[in-house]
N, C-alpha and C positions, 0 to 999 in steps of 0.2 A: 503493499499499499504506499510505499516511500515515493512512487510516481505521482499516484493521485494527490497526496497531499502536497507536494511540490506545484501540481498545477493548480490546487485550490488556493494555494497561497498567492497565485498571480492574480487572483480574482478578488475584486474588492466588492462587499456585501454591502457596504455603508449606506450607499445612494438607494440600492435596492430594497433594504430593510426600512429606510425612512419612507419609501413610497408605500411599501406593505403597512407599515404602521399608520399612514395617513388614511390608507383604505380600510383596514380591517381594526384599527385600533391598537395601541401600543401593548406589547407582552402578549399578543393573541397569536403571532404566527411568527416563528424563528425561521427565516429562510435558510441561514446557514445550517441551524440544525436539523431541517429536513433534509437538505442536501446530504448531509453527513448521514443520517439513518438510512436513506436511501441507497447510498453507497455500500453500506455495511449489510444490507439486505434487510433491513427493518420496514415495516409499513408505518408511516408517520400518522396516518389519522385510522380511525376506527368507524365502522357502519353505526355503531350505537351513538356516537358522539354526533354524527351528520344527522341522524334521524331526530336527536333530540333538539339540535339547532334548527333543523327545519319546523319542528312543532312549535319553539319558542318564537321563530320568526312569524309563523302564521297567528298566534295568539297576541302578539305585538302589533301586527298591523292592524287586526280587528280592533284592539283597544284603543289604537290612535285615533282611527278614523270613525270610531263609532257615533259619535255625535253628528257628524256629517249624514252619515246613513240615515239616523234617526229623523233628522231636519228635513232629508228628501222625502221620506215616507210621510212625514206630517203635513208637509206642503202639498204633496200630491194629495192627500186625503182632503184637505181645505178646497183644492182646485176641484176634485170630484165634486165636492157638495156645492159648490159655486155652479158647475156644470149641469147638475143633477136638478137642482133647485132654482134654476134661473127663471122660471115662470112665476117665482113669488117676488121676483125683483121688478121694479119699475122699468118695463120695456127691455128689448134685446140690448140696445146700447149700453144700458147699465150694467147688464150681466156680462158684456164682453169687456168693458171696461175693468170691472171687477177681476175678470179672469186674467186679463194682461198683468194687471198688477201682482196677481199671485204667480203668473208665469215668470215674470221680471225677477221676483223673489227666489223662485224655484231656480231659475238660470244662473242666479248668482251663487247660489250654494252649490251646485252643480258645476259651475266653471272653477269654483274654488277647489273642490274635490279633484277635478280633472286635473288642474294645474299643479297642485302637490304631487299626483302620481308622476304626470308628466316630467316634472322636475326632477323627480327620482331617476328616471331613465337617462335624462340628458347628464344629470352629475355622473352617474355611473360609467356612461360611455366616455365622458371628459376624463374622468380619472384613470379608466382603462388605457386610454390613449397614453396618458403620462406615464403609467407603469410600463407599458411596451416601449417606450422610448427610453426607459432606463434600463430594462431588462435586456434589451436586443444586442447593445454592445457586449455585455459579458457573456450572453449566450453564444454569440457568434464568434467570440475569441476562443471560447472553449471547442467550438467547431474547427477552428482552425487548427488546433492542435492535433485532431485526427484526421481531416480531410483537406487540409491544406489553405492558404489564404485565398486562392483563386475561386474556390467553390464557397467558402464562407463568406467572401465579398459579394458574389453574386446573390447568395441568399439574403445578406443582409440588405442589398440595395432593394431587392424583392419585398422585404418586410417594410422597409421606409415608406416604399410605393402604397402599401396596403395601408398602413396607419394613415398615409395622406388621404386616400379614398374614403376610408372609414370616416375620416373627420369631415370631409367636404360632403359625402353622400348621405350618412346616416345622420351626423349632428347638426349640419348646415343645411340640409335639405329635406330629409325626411321627416324628422320631429317638426320643423315648422308647416310642413306640408300637411302632417297629421293635425296639427293644431288648425289649420285652415279647414281641414275637412269636418272636423268637430263643430267649429262655429257656422260653417254651412248648414250641418245637419241640424242645429239648433234654430238656425235662422230661418230654416224652411217651414218651422212650425208657427211662425207668428202669424201668417196670413193663411187663408182659407185654399189659396193656390199653392201648386207644386212648383217653385220657381228655381230651387238650387240643388234637387235631387241628383240631375244628370251631372252637374258639375261636381258635386261631392262624390259620384261614383267615378267620374273621370279621375279625379286626384287619388281617388284609393287604388285604382288600377296602376295607375303610373307609379304611385309608392312602391306597390307590391312587384311591379316589373322590374323596377330599378334595383330594388334589393335582391331579389333572386337573380339579376343578371350580374350584380356584384359578387355575390355569392358564388355563383357557378363559374364566372370568368376567374376569380381569384384562385379557387381551388383547382380549377383545371390547370392552370399555369403552374401551381405548385406540384400536380401530380407529374406534369411533363418535365418539370425540372428534376424531380425526384428519381423519375426513370433514367435520365442522362448524367446528370452532374455526379451522383455517387460513383457511377461505373468509371468515370473517367477519372476521378480522384483515386479509386480502388487500384485501377491499372498503374497509375503514376506512383503510388504507394509500394505496391509490388514490384514495380522495376526498381525503386531506391533499395529495398530491402534485399533483393537478389543481387544488385551490383555491389552493396554491402559485404554480403556474404561471399563473394567472389575475391574479396581482398584476402592474400595469404596471410595465414597466421592469426589474425585478429577478426576476420571476416564472420565467423560465426558468432563472437561475441557482440559485434557491432548489429549483427542481424537481430539477435535476441533482444538488445537493449531497444532497438528501433521499434520492434514488434510490440514491446512491453509498453512504450511510451503511446505509441497509436491506440492501443487497447485501453490505457488509462485516460487518455484523451476523450475516447468515445464513452466511457463510464462516467466522467465527469460531466461531459455534455450532455448525456441522457438524464442523469440525475438533475443538472439546474433545468434542463427542459420540463421534465415531470414536475418540479417543485413550480415552476412558471405557470403550467397548467393548472396545478392546484390552487394557487392564488387567484387565477383569473376566474376557476369556477367557485371557489368560495365567494369571491367579490361579487360576481353577478348572480349568485344562487340566491342570495336574499333579495335584491331587487327584481328580479324575475318572479318570485314566489309573490313579492308584494304586488306586480302587477297582475298575475293570474288569479290571486285572493280579491282583489279590487273589481276585477271583471266579473268574476263569480258573483260577488256582493251586488253588483248593479243588476246582474241578470235575475238574482232572487229578488230583489226590490220589484223589479219589472214585472215578474211572475204575480209577486203579491198584489201589487196595486193595480193590474190590468183590468181585473173584473169590474173595478168601481172607478178607477181614473180617466181622466180624459185622454183620448188618443194622441194628442199632442205630446202630453206629458210623456207618455209610454215612448213614442217616437223618440224624444230626446233622451230618454235614460239609453234606449236601445243604440242611439247615435254614440253616447259616451261609452258604452260597452264595447262597441266596434271600434272605436279610436283606440280604447286600451288595448285592444286585440293588435293592432298595427304596431303601437308602440312596444308591445310584447315581442312581435316578431322583429322589430328593428333592434332591440337590445339583443334578442337571442343570436341573430344574424352576426352582430358585431362581437359577440362572445364567443361564437363558435369559429368564426374566420380565424381568430388568433389560437384558439384550443387547438383547432384541426390541422392549422398550418405549424405549430410547434410540434404537434404528434407525426405529422407526415415527415417534417424535417428530421424529425429523431429517428423514426423508423426508417426511412430512406438511408439514412447514413450511420445506420447502427451497426453495420458490420465492418 
């Protein structure tokens, strides 16, 4: 293990650990300790711990936002009363005015709930990008030990391009477009005419298409690189080892040392990559669970109030649930792009 310890000494975990502490909280995740455990054959996490964390996250999400959901139900019921007993009011105009007042109050609460959840997705993607910018130099430095500087440099450039695309496509395009989609779905219920539904459908389809295209293209390029670059690197490494073994007297010793260093580099690279994947999964897991739970609660509220509430209020909550589905998909795509990329790079360059 002397070679692996020497390689680990070349890597500085200070910036990585600082980023992890900002994401997951101090003293909750030791990056260097997890790398050491993996290299020694130990599992750094347990299934029981993950399950308990998920349960605590679910209960925390419900506890934090329960007041907003209660307000939505109460306002929806008030709107139902005004809608069902409008004949008791002085004319249709008075009933419509009363309903619009309730609708505006309902919209403000719904917008607050949606904005809070949307901000979670945006902040998660932003901090995830910051973490990847810090992780990639260390990860690809370990790759250079086992695969060479050329292969490591190509993968590094590809990862930087992917980080940039995720920033522009998901953070700066998809999430604002989802906000516009939500507002159009709500604004469409202000009048009796269907004026914005087609525009909302267009934005939804464009956002889905762009995210699916981004994911497919990036993963396709990653797979193609993984089929070609590691083979070329392996041929080069094999040639170096054989040339070293041909040196009279010390050839076998040099060949053995070179092979050992290459194996140690691969071990360190894979350990750093796996721990990086764990950080991404831990950090994105709770926000994803939050989005899924929030969408489920919106659907549950809709199912409860639909028999008695006004159809426009039901349509607004349905629009919020669909918007949360798009946010969940955007965060999932951003998370899985980095997880699968690191996993593919580690697997393809693992031999």
